[in-house]
mmCIF entry with sequence, helices, sheets and N, C-alpha, C, O atoms, coordinates in Angstrom:
data_MODEL
# 
_entry.id   MODEL 
# 
_entity.id                         1 
_entity.type                       polymer 
_entity.pdbx_number_of_molecules   1 
# 
_entity_poly.entity_id                      1 
_entity_poly.type                           'polypeptide(L)' 
_entity_poly.nstd_linkage                   no 
_entity_poly.nstd_monomer                   no 
_entity_poly.pdbx_seq_one_letter_code       MTKRTLGGTSRKRKRVSGFRVRMRTHTGRRVIRTRRKRGRSRLAV 
_entity_poly.pdbx_seq_one_letter_code_can   MTKRTLGGTSRKRKRVSGFRVRMRTHTGRRVIRTRRKRGRSRLAV 
_entity_poly.pdbx_strand_id                 A 
# 
loop_
_entity_poly_seq.entity_id 
_entity_poly_seq.num 
_entity_poly_seq.mon_id 
_entity_poly_seq.hetero 
1 1  MET n 
1 2  THR n 
1 3  LYS n 
1 4  ARG n 
1 5  THR n 
1 6  LEU n 
1 7  GLY n 
1 8  GLY n 
1 9  THR n 
1 10 SER n 
1 11 ARG n 
1 12 LYS n 
1 13 ARG n 
1 14 LYS n 
1 15 ARG n 
1 16 VAL n 
1 17 SER n 
1 18 GLY n 
1 19 PHE n 
1 20 ARG n 
1 21 VAL n 
1 22 ARG n 
1 23 MET n 
1 24 ARG n 
1 25 THR n 
1 26 HIS n 
1 27 THR n 
1 28 GLY n 
1 29 ARG n 
1 30 ARG n 
1 31 VAL n 
1 32 ILE n 
1 33 ARG n 
1 34 THR n 
1 35 ARG n 
1 36 ARG n 
1 37 LYS n 
1 38 ARG n 
1 39 GLY n 
1 40 ARG n 
1 41 SER n 
1 42 ARG n 
1 43 LEU n 
1 44 ALA n 
1 45 VAL n 
# 
_struct_asym.id          A 
_struct_asym.entity_id   1 
# 
loop_
_struct_conf.conf_type_id 
_struct_conf.id 
_struct_conf.pdbx_PDB_helix_id 
_struct_conf.beg_label_comp_id 
_struct_conf.beg_label_asym_id 
_struct_conf.beg_label_seq_id 
_struct_conf.pdbx_beg_PDB_ins_code 
_struct_conf.end_label_comp_id 
_struct_conf.end_label_asym_id 
_struct_conf.end_label_seq_id 
_struct_conf.pdbx_end_PDB_ins_code 
_struct_conf.beg_auth_comp_id 
_struct_conf.beg_auth_asym_id 
_struct_conf.beg_auth_seq_id 
_struct_conf.end_auth_comp_id 
_struct_conf.end_auth_asym_id 
_struct_conf.end_auth_seq_id 
_struct_conf.pdbx_PDB_helix_class 
_struct_conf.details 
_struct_conf.pdbx_PDB_helix_length 
HELX_P HELX_P1 AA1 SER A 10 ? SER A 17 ? SER A 10 SER A 17 1 ? 8  
HELX_P HELX_P2 AA2 PHE A 19 ? ARG A 22 ? PHE A 19 ARG A 22 1 ? 4  
HELX_P HELX_P3 AA3 HIS A 26 ? ARG A 38 ? HIS A 26 ARG A 38 1 ? 13 
# 
_struct_conf_type.id          HELX_P 
_struct_conf_type.criteria    ? 
_struct_conf_type.reference   ? 
# 
loop_
_atom_site.group_PDB 
_atom_site.id 
_atom_site.type_symbol 
_atom_site.label_atom_id 
_atom_site.label_alt_id 
_atom_site.label_comp_id 
_atom_site.label_asym_id 
_atom_site.label_entity_id 
_atom_site.label_seq_id 
_atom_site.pdbx_PDB_ins_code 
_atom_site.Cartn_x 
_atom_site.Cartn_y 
_atom_site.Cartn_z 
_atom_site.occupancy 
_atom_site.B_iso_or_equiv 
_atom_site.pdbx_formal_charge 
_atom_site.auth_seq_id 
_atom_site.auth_comp_id 
_atom_site.auth_asym_id 
_atom_site.auth_atom_id 
_atom_site.pdbx_PDB_model_num 
ATOM 1   N N  . MET A 1 1  ? -126.395 82.141 142.351 1.00 0.00 ? 1  MET A N  1 
ATOM 2   C CA . MET A 1 1  ? -127.088 82.810 141.242 1.00 0.00 ? 1  MET A CA 1 
ATOM 3   C C  . MET A 1 1  ? -127.949 81.811 140.469 1.00 0.00 ? 1  MET A C  1 
ATOM 4   O O  . MET A 1 1  ? -127.573 80.653 140.293 1.00 0.00 ? 1  MET A O  1 
ATOM 5   N N  . THR A 1 2  ? -129.095 82.276 140.017 1.00 0.00 ? 2  THR A N  1 
ATOM 6   C CA . THR A 1 2  ? -129.951 81.410 139.209 1.00 0.00 ? 2  THR A CA 1 
ATOM 7   C C  . THR A 1 2  ? -129.594 81.563 137.738 1.00 0.00 ? 2  THR A C  1 
ATOM 8   O O  . THR A 1 2  ? -129.078 82.596 137.310 1.00 0.00 ? 2  THR A O  1 
ATOM 9   N N  . LYS A 1 3  ? -129.876 80.530 136.986 1.00 0.00 ? 3  LYS A N  1 
ATOM 10  C CA . LYS A 1 3  ? -129.574 80.548 135.557 1.00 0.00 ? 3  LYS A CA 1 
ATOM 11  C C  . LYS A 1 3  ? -130.603 81.373 134.810 1.00 0.00 ? 3  LYS A C  1 
ATOM 12  O O  . LYS A 1 3  ? -131.765 81.457 135.207 1.00 0.00 ? 3  LYS A O  1 
ATOM 13  N N  . ARG A 1 4  ? -130.157 81.982 133.722 1.00 0.00 ? 4  ARG A N  1 
ATOM 14  C CA . ARG A 1 4  ? -131.088 82.672 132.828 1.00 0.00 ? 4  ARG A CA 1 
ATOM 15  C C  . ARG A 1 4  ? -131.682 81.609 131.913 1.00 0.00 ? 4  ARG A C  1 
ATOM 16  O O  . ARG A 1 4  ? -130.968 81.000 131.117 1.00 0.00 ? 4  ARG A O  1 
ATOM 17  N N  . THR A 1 5  ? -132.978 81.389 132.027 1.00 0.00 ? 5  THR A N  1 
ATOM 18  C CA . THR A 1 5  ? -133.591 80.286 131.284 1.00 0.00 ? 5  THR A CA 1 
ATOM 19  C C  . THR A 1 5  ? -134.275 80.733 130.000 1.00 0.00 ? 5  THR A C  1 
ATOM 20  O O  . THR A 1 5  ? -134.701 79.893 129.207 1.00 0.00 ? 5  THR A O  1 
ATOM 21  N N  . LEU A 1 6  ? -134.386 82.024 129.781 1.00 0.00 ? 6  LEU A N  1 
ATOM 22  C CA . LEU A 1 6  ? -135.100 82.500 128.589 1.00 0.00 ? 6  LEU A CA 1 
ATOM 23  C C  . LEU A 1 6  ? -134.147 82.797 127.438 1.00 0.00 ? 6  LEU A C  1 
ATOM 24  O O  . LEU A 1 6  ? -134.196 83.871 126.838 1.00 0.00 ? 6  LEU A O  1 
ATOM 25  N N  . GLY A 1 7  ? -133.287 81.841 127.139 1.00 0.00 ? 7  GLY A N  1 
ATOM 26  C CA . GLY A 1 7  ? -132.307 82.051 126.079 1.00 0.00 ? 7  GLY A CA 1 
ATOM 27  C C  . GLY A 1 7  ? -132.897 81.973 124.687 1.00 0.00 ? 7  GLY A C  1 
ATOM 28  O O  . GLY A 1 7  ? -132.441 82.669 123.780 1.00 0.00 ? 7  GLY A O  1 
ATOM 29  N N  . GLY A 1 8  ? -133.905 81.135 124.507 1.00 0.00 ? 8  GLY A N  1 
ATOM 30  C CA . GLY A 1 8  ? -134.481 80.951 123.180 1.00 0.00 ? 8  GLY A CA 1 
ATOM 31  C C  . GLY A 1 8  ? -133.843 79.769 122.480 1.00 0.00 ? 8  GLY A C  1 
ATOM 32  O O  . GLY A 1 8  ? -132.620 79.633 122.485 1.00 0.00 ? 8  GLY A O  1 
ATOM 33  N N  . THR A 1 9  ? -134.643 78.921 121.884 1.00 0.00 ? 9  THR A N  1 
ATOM 34  C CA . THR A 1 9  ? -134.135 77.741 121.202 1.00 0.00 ? 9  THR A CA 1 
ATOM 35  C C  . THR A 1 9  ? -134.412 77.875 119.715 1.00 0.00 ? 9  THR A C  1 
ATOM 36  O O  . THR A 1 9  ? -135.563 77.996 119.296 1.00 0.00 ? 9  THR A O  1 
ATOM 37  N N  . SER A 1 10 ? -133.350 77.852 118.921 1.00 0.00 ? 10 SER A N  1 
ATOM 38  C CA . SER A 1 10 ? -133.533 78.067 117.486 1.00 0.00 ? 10 SER A CA 1 
ATOM 39  C C  . SER A 1 10 ? -134.335 76.966 116.824 1.00 0.00 ? 10 SER A C  1 
ATOM 40  O O  . SER A 1 10 ? -135.118 77.240 115.915 1.00 0.00 ? 10 SER A O  1 
ATOM 41  N N  . ARG A 1 11 ? -134.163 75.734 117.254 1.00 0.00 ? 11 ARG A N  1 
ATOM 42  C CA . ARG A 1 11 ? -134.916 74.631 116.646 1.00 0.00 ? 11 ARG A CA 1 
ATOM 43  C C  . ARG A 1 11 ? -136.409 74.806 116.914 1.00 0.00 ? 11 ARG A C  1 
ATOM 44  O O  . ARG A 1 11 ? -137.234 74.616 116.021 1.00 0.00 ? 11 ARG A O  1 
ATOM 45  N N  . LYS A 1 12 ? -136.742 75.165 118.132 1.00 0.00 ? 12 LYS A N  1 
ATOM 46  C CA . LYS A 1 12 ? -138.142 75.363 118.514 1.00 0.00 ? 12 LYS A CA 1 
ATOM 47  C C  . LYS A 1 12 ? -138.750 76.513 117.702 1.00 0.00 ? 12 LYS A C  1 
ATOM 48  O O  . LYS A 1 12 ? -139.872 76.410 117.207 1.00 0.00 ? 12 LYS A O  1 
ATOM 49  N N  . ARG A 1 13 ? -137.990 77.614 117.574 1.00 0.00 ? 13 ARG A N  1 
ATOM 50  C CA . ARG A 1 13 ? -138.459 78.773 116.822 1.00 0.00 ? 13 ARG A CA 1 
ATOM 51  C C  . ARG A 1 13 ? -138.772 78.406 115.385 1.00 0.00 ? 13 ARG A C  1 
ATOM 52  O O  . ARG A 1 13 ? -139.804 78.800 114.842 1.00 0.00 ? 13 ARG A O  1 
ATOM 53  N N  . LYS A 1 14 ? -137.876 77.651 114.776 1.00 0.00 ? 14 LYS A N  1 
ATOM 54  C CA . LYS A 1 14 ? -138.066 77.232 113.387 1.00 0.00 ? 14 LYS A CA 1 
ATOM 55  C C  . LYS A 1 14 ? -139.296 76.349 113.251 1.00 0.00 ? 14 LYS A C  1 
ATOM 56  O O  . LYS A 1 14 ? -140.076 76.487 112.308 1.00 0.00 ? 14 LYS A O  1 
ATOM 57  N N  . ARG A 1 15 ? -139.460 75.439 114.207 1.00 0.00 ? 15 ARG A N  1 
ATOM 58  C CA . ARG A 1 15 ? -140.576 74.505 114.130 1.00 0.00 ? 15 ARG A CA 1 
ATOM 59  C C  . ARG A 1 15 ? -141.912 75.199 114.323 1.00 0.00 ? 15 ARG A C  1 
ATOM 60  O O  . ARG A 1 15 ? -142.921 74.772 113.761 1.00 0.00 ? 15 ARG A O  1 
ATOM 61  N N  . VAL A 1 16 ? -141.927 76.257 115.106 1.00 0.00 ? 16 VAL A N  1 
ATOM 62  C CA . VAL A 1 16 ? -143.181 76.954 115.385 1.00 0.00 ? 16 VAL A CA 1 
ATOM 63  C C  . VAL A 1 16 ? -143.468 78.008 114.326 1.00 0.00 ? 16 VAL A C  1 
ATOM 64  O O  . VAL A 1 16 ? -144.583 78.086 113.811 1.00 0.00 ? 16 VAL A O  1 
ATOM 65  N N  . SER A 1 17 ? -142.457 78.828 113.996 1.00 0.00 ? 17 SER A N  1 
ATOM 66  C CA . SER A 1 17 ? -142.740 79.955 113.112 1.00 0.00 ? 17 SER A CA 1 
ATOM 67  C C  . SER A 1 17 ? -141.762 80.098 111.961 1.00 0.00 ? 17 SER A C  1 
ATOM 68  O O  . SER A 1 17 ? -141.439 81.212 111.549 1.00 0.00 ? 17 SER A O  1 
ATOM 69  N N  . GLY A 1 18 ? -141.289 78.970 111.438 1.00 0.00 ? 18 GLY A N  1 
ATOM 70  C CA . GLY A 1 18 ? -140.410 79.001 110.279 1.00 0.00 ? 18 GLY A CA 1 
ATOM 71  C C  . GLY A 1 18 ? -141.206 79.155 108.985 1.00 0.00 ? 18 GLY A C  1 
ATOM 72  O O  . GLY A 1 18 ? -142.433 79.055 108.980 1.00 0.00 ? 18 GLY A O  1 
ATOM 73  N N  . PHE A 1 19 ? -140.497 79.398 107.905 1.00 0.00 ? 19 PHE A N  1 
ATOM 74  C CA . PHE A 1 19 ? -141.147 79.637 106.613 1.00 0.00 ? 19 PHE A CA 1 
ATOM 75  C C  . PHE A 1 19 ? -141.957 78.438 106.138 1.00 0.00 ? 19 PHE A C  1 
ATOM 76  O O  . PHE A 1 19 ? -143.097 78.585 105.696 1.00 0.00 ? 19 PHE A O  1 
ATOM 77  N N  . ARG A 1 20 ? -141.366 77.257 106.232 1.00 0.00 ? 20 ARG A N  1 
ATOM 78  C CA . ARG A 1 20 ? -142.054 76.058 105.738 1.00 0.00 ? 20 ARG A CA 1 
ATOM 79  C C  . ARG A 1 20 ? -143.297 75.727 106.549 1.00 0.00 ? 20 ARG A C  1 
ATOM 80  O O  . ARG A 1 20 ? -144.268 75.203 106.004 1.00 0.00 ? 20 ARG A O  1 
ATOM 81  N N  . VAL A 1 21 ? -143.280 76.022 107.825 1.00 0.00 ? 21 VAL A N  1 
ATOM 82  C CA . VAL A 1 21 ? -144.458 75.801 108.674 1.00 0.00 ? 21 VAL A CA 1 
ATOM 83  C C  . VAL A 1 21 ? -145.560 76.777 108.280 1.00 0.00 ? 21 VAL A C  1 
ATOM 84  O O  . VAL A 1 21 ? -146.737 76.419 108.241 1.00 0.00 ? 21 VAL A O  1 
ATOM 85  N N  . ARG A 1 22 ? -145.164 78.018 107.986 1.00 0.00 ? 22 ARG A N  1 
ATOM 86  C CA . ARG A 1 22 ? -146.138 79.031 107.574 1.00 0.00 ? 22 ARG A CA 1 
ATOM 87  C C  . ARG A 1 22 ? -146.831 78.633 106.271 1.00 0.00 ? 22 ARG A C  1 
ATOM 88  O O  . ARG A 1 22 ? -148.033 78.838 106.105 1.00 0.00 ? 22 ARG A O  1 
ATOM 89  N N  . MET A 1 23 ? -146.058 78.065 105.358 1.00 0.00 ? 23 MET A N  1 
ATOM 90  C CA . MET A 1 23 ? -146.600 77.724 104.052 1.00 0.00 ? 23 MET A CA 1 
ATOM 91  C C  . MET A 1 23 ? -147.561 76.539 104.087 1.00 0.00 ? 23 MET A C  1 
ATOM 92  O O  . MET A 1 23 ? -148.260 76.276 103.109 1.00 0.00 ? 23 MET A O  1 
ATOM 93  N N  . ARG A 1 24 ? -147.596 75.829 105.200 1.00 0.00 ? 24 ARG A N  1 
ATOM 94  C CA . ARG A 1 24 ? -148.466 74.658 105.294 1.00 0.00 ? 24 ARG A CA 1 
ATOM 95  C C  . ARG A 1 24 ? -149.939 75.014 105.385 1.00 0.00 ? 24 ARG A C  1 
ATOM 96  O O  . ARG A 1 24 ? -150.778 74.305 104.830 1.00 0.00 ? 24 ARG A O  1 
ATOM 97  N N  . THR A 1 25 ? -150.268 76.102 106.079 1.00 0.00 ? 25 THR A N  1 
ATOM 98  C CA . THR A 1 25 ? -151.673 76.420 106.303 1.00 0.00 ? 25 THR A CA 1 
ATOM 99  C C  . THR A 1 25 ? -152.093 77.653 105.521 1.00 0.00 ? 25 THR A C  1 
ATOM 100 O O  . THR A 1 25 ? -151.260 78.435 105.063 1.00 0.00 ? 25 THR A O  1 
ATOM 101 N N  . HIS A 1 26 ? -153.393 77.809 105.379 1.00 0.00 ? 26 HIS A N  1 
ATOM 102 C CA . HIS A 1 26 ? -153.958 78.953 104.672 1.00 0.00 ? 26 HIS A CA 1 
ATOM 103 C C  . HIS A 1 26 ? -153.616 80.251 105.397 1.00 0.00 ? 26 HIS A C  1 
ATOM 104 O O  . HIS A 1 26 ? -153.203 81.229 104.774 1.00 0.00 ? 26 HIS A O  1 
ATOM 105 N N  . THR A 1 27 ? -153.788 80.253 106.709 1.00 0.00 ? 27 THR A N  1 
ATOM 106 C CA . THR A 1 27 ? -153.513 81.472 107.481 1.00 0.00 ? 27 THR A CA 1 
ATOM 107 C C  . THR A 1 27 ? -152.025 81.794 107.505 1.00 0.00 ? 27 THR A C  1 
ATOM 108 O O  . THR A 1 27 ? -151.633 82.961 107.519 1.00 0.00 ? 27 THR A O  1 
ATOM 109 N N  . GLY A 1 28 ? -151.198 80.745 107.508 1.00 0.00 ? 28 GLY A N  1 
ATOM 110 C CA . GLY A 1 28 ? -149.757 80.955 107.463 1.00 0.00 ? 28 GLY A CA 1 
ATOM 111 C C  . GLY A 1 28 ? -149.347 81.623 106.168 1.00 0.00 ? 28 GLY A C  1 
ATOM 112 O O  . GLY A 1 28 ? -148.501 82.518 106.154 1.00 0.00 ? 28 GLY A O  1 
ATOM 113 N N  . ARG A 1 29 ? -149.958 81.176 105.072 1.00 0.00 ? 29 ARG A N  1 
ATOM 114 C CA . ARG A 1 29 ? -149.694 81.791 103.769 1.00 0.00 ? 29 ARG A CA 1 
ATOM 115 C C  . ARG A 1 29 ? -150.132 83.247 103.765 1.00 0.00 ? 29 ARG A C  1 
ATOM 116 O O  . ARG A 1 29 ? -149.493 84.096 103.144 1.00 0.00 ? 29 ARG A O  1 
ATOM 117 N N  . ARG A 1 30 ? -151.227 83.528 104.464 1.00 0.00 ? 30 ARG A N  1 
ATOM 118 C CA . ARG A 1 30 ? -151.715 84.904 104.562 1.00 0.00 ? 30 ARG A CA 1 
ATOM 119 C C  . ARG A 1 30 ? -150.698 85.774 105.296 1.00 0.00 ? 30 ARG A C  1 
ATOM 120 O O  . ARG A 1 30 ? -150.475 86.926 104.925 1.00 0.00 ? 30 ARG A O  1 
ATOM 121 N N  . VAL A 1 31 ? -150.083 85.216 106.338 1.00 0.00 ? 31 VAL A N  1 
ATOM 122 C CA . VAL A 1 31 ? -149.051 85.930 107.089 1.00 0.00 ? 31 VAL A CA 1 
ATOM 123 C C  . VAL A 1 31 ? -147.899 86.306 106.162 1.00 0.00 ? 31 VAL A C  1 
ATOM 124 O O  . VAL A 1 31 ? -147.449 87.452 106.144 1.00 0.00 ? 31 VAL A O  1 
ATOM 125 N N  . ILE A 1 32 ? -147.425 85.320 105.387 1.00 0.00 ? 32 ILE A N  1 
ATOM 126 C CA . ILE A 1 32 ? -146.321 85.559 104.452 1.00 0.00 ? 32 ILE A CA 1 
ATOM 127 C C  . ILE A 1 32 ? -146.705 86.622 103.432 1.00 0.00 ? 32 ILE A C  1 
ATOM 128 O O  . ILE A 1 32 ? -145.915 87.512 103.119 1.00 0.00 ? 32 ILE A O  1 
ATOM 129 N N  . ARG A 1 33 ? -147.935 86.518 102.915 1.00 0.00 ? 33 ARG A N  1 
ATOM 130 C CA . ARG A 1 33 ? -148.413 87.470 101.909 1.00 0.00 ? 33 ARG A CA 1 
ATOM 131 C C  . ARG A 1 33 ? -148.417 88.897 102.448 1.00 0.00 ? 33 ARG A C  1 
ATOM 132 O O  . ARG A 1 33 ? -147.938 89.818 101.787 1.00 0.00 ? 33 ARG A O  1 
ATOM 133 N N  . THR A 1 34 ? -148.964 89.076 103.659 1.00 0.00 ? 34 THR A N  1 
ATOM 134 C CA . THR A 1 34 ? -149.032 90.427 104.228 1.00 0.00 ? 34 THR A CA 1 
ATOM 135 C C  . THR A 1 34 ? -147.638 90.966 104.528 1.00 0.00 ? 34 THR A C  1 
ATOM 136 O O  . THR A 1 34 ? -147.379 92.157 104.354 1.00 0.00 ? 34 THR A O  1 
ATOM 137 N N  . ARG A 1 35 ? -146.753 90.101 104.974 1.00 0.00 ? 35 ARG A N  1 
ATOM 138 C CA . ARG A 1 35 ? -145.384 90.547 105.255 1.00 0.00 ? 35 ARG A CA 1 
ATOM 139 C C  . ARG A 1 35 ? -144.659 90.936 103.963 1.00 0.00 ? 35 ARG A C  1 
ATOM 140 O O  . ARG A 1 35 ? -143.861 91.873 103.954 1.00 0.00 ? 35 ARG A O  1 
ATOM 141 N N  . ARG A 1 36 ? -144.941 90.208 102.867 1.00 0.00 ? 36 ARG A N  1 
ATOM 142 C CA . ARG A 1 36 ? -144.374 90.569 101.561 1.00 0.00 ? 36 ARG A CA 1 
ATOM 143 C C  . ARG A 1 36 ? -144.896 91.937 101.132 1.00 0.00 ? 36 ARG A C  1 
ATOM 144 O O  . ARG A 1 36 ? -144.145 92.781 100.643 1.00 0.00 ? 36 ARG A O  1 
ATOM 145 N N  . LYS A 1 37 ? -146.211 92.140 101.328 1.00 0.00 ? 37 LYS A N  1 
ATOM 146 C CA . LYS A 1 37 ? -146.845 93.383 100.914 1.00 0.00 ? 37 LYS A CA 1 
ATOM 147 C C  . LYS A 1 37 ? -146.278 94.583 101.677 1.00 0.00 ? 37 LYS A C  1 
ATOM 148 O O  . LYS A 1 37 ? -146.114 95.669 101.122 1.00 0.00 ? 37 LYS A O  1 
ATOM 149 N N  . ARG A 1 38 ? -145.984 94.363 102.951 1.00 0.00 ? 38 ARG A N  1 
ATOM 150 C CA . ARG A 1 38 ? -145.443 95.428 103.787 1.00 0.00 ? 38 ARG A CA 1 
ATOM 151 C C  . ARG A 1 38 ? -143.971 95.693 103.501 1.00 0.00 ? 38 ARG A C  1 
ATOM 152 O O  . ARG A 1 38 ? -143.411 96.701 103.933 1.00 0.00 ? 38 ARG A O  1 
ATOM 153 N N  . GLY A 1 39 ? -143.353 94.767 102.762 1.00 0.00 ? 39 GLY A N  1 
ATOM 154 C CA . GLY A 1 39 ? -141.954 94.941 102.393 1.00 0.00 ? 39 GLY A CA 1 
ATOM 155 C C  . GLY A 1 39 ? -140.980 94.547 103.488 1.00 0.00 ? 39 GLY A C  1 
ATOM 156 O O  . GLY A 1 39 ? -139.901 95.128 103.610 1.00 0.00 ? 39 GLY A O  1 
ATOM 157 N N  . ARG A 1 40 ? -141.360 93.567 104.276 1.00 0.00 ? 40 ARG A N  1 
ATOM 158 C CA . ARG A 1 40 ? -140.476 93.093 105.349 1.00 0.00 ? 40 ARG A CA 1 
ATOM 159 C C  . ARG A 1 40 ? -139.257 92.400 104.749 1.00 0.00 ? 40 ARG A C  1 
ATOM 160 O O  . ARG A 1 40 ? -139.366 91.664 103.769 1.00 0.00 ? 40 ARG A O  1 
ATOM 161 N N  . SER A 1 41 ? -138.102 92.644 105.348 1.00 0.00 ? 41 SER A N  1 
ATOM 162 C CA . SER A 1 41 ? -136.904 91.963 104.851 1.00 0.00 ? 41 SER A CA 1 
ATOM 163 C C  . SER A 1 41 ? -136.894 90.517 105.310 1.00 0.00 ? 41 SER A C  1 
ATOM 164 O O  . SER A 1 41 ? -136.367 89.648 104.616 1.00 0.00 ? 41 SER A O  1 
ATOM 165 N N  . ARG A 1 42 ? -137.477 90.249 106.486 1.00 0.00 ? 42 ARG A N  1 
ATOM 166 C CA . ARG A 1 42 ? -137.581 88.874 106.982 1.00 0.00 ? 42 ARG A CA 1 
ATOM 167 C C  . ARG A 1 42 ? -139.038 88.454 106.969 1.00 0.00 ? 42 ARG A C  1 
ATOM 168 O O  . ARG A 1 42 ? -139.851 88.981 107.729 1.00 0.00 ? 42 ARG A O  1 
ATOM 169 N N  . LEU A 1 43 ? -139.368 87.503 106.102 1.00 0.00 ? 43 LEU A N  1 
ATOM 170 C CA . LEU A 1 43 ? -140.753 87.045 106.005 1.00 0.00 ? 43 LEU A CA 1 
ATOM 171 C C  . LEU A 1 43 ? -141.105 86.130 107.157 1.00 0.00 ? 43 LEU A C  1 
ATOM 172 O O  . LEU A 1 43 ? -142.191 86.223 107.728 1.00 0.00 ? 43 LEU A O  1 
ATOM 173 N N  . ALA A 1 44 ? -140.188 85.251 107.496 1.00 0.00 ? 44 ALA A N  1 
ATOM 174 C CA . ALA A 1 44 ? -140.385 84.323 108.607 1.00 0.00 ? 44 ALA A CA 1 
ATOM 175 C C  . ALA A 1 44 ? -139.072 84.246 109.371 1.00 0.00 ? 44 ALA A C  1 
ATOM 176 O O  . ALA A 1 44 ? -138.082 84.870 108.989 1.00 0.00 ? 44 ALA A O  1 
ATOM 177 N N  . VAL A 1 45 ? -139.072 83.482 110.444 1.00 0.00 ? 45 VAL A N  1 
ATOM 178 C CA . VAL A 1 45 ? -137.884 83.382 111.290 1.00 0.00 ? 45 VAL A CA 1 
ATOM 179 C C  . VAL A 1 45 ? -136.735 82.729 110.534 1.00 0.00 ? 45 VAL A C  1 
ATOM 180 O O  . VAL A 1 45 ? -135.648 82.559 111.087 1.00 0.00 ? 45 VAL A O  1 
# 
C-alpha cells in the first residue's frame, strides 16, 4: 500500500495563510477586512 501524502502540515499552513502573515501586506489586510464584513467566525487559519 502507498502512503497517504496529502495530510496537511499545520506549520506550513500557518506560515502561508496565518493571521500574522495576512496582516503584513495590504492585500492580506483586505482579505481580513472582507472576512470580518462577511461575519466569518474564522478570519484566518
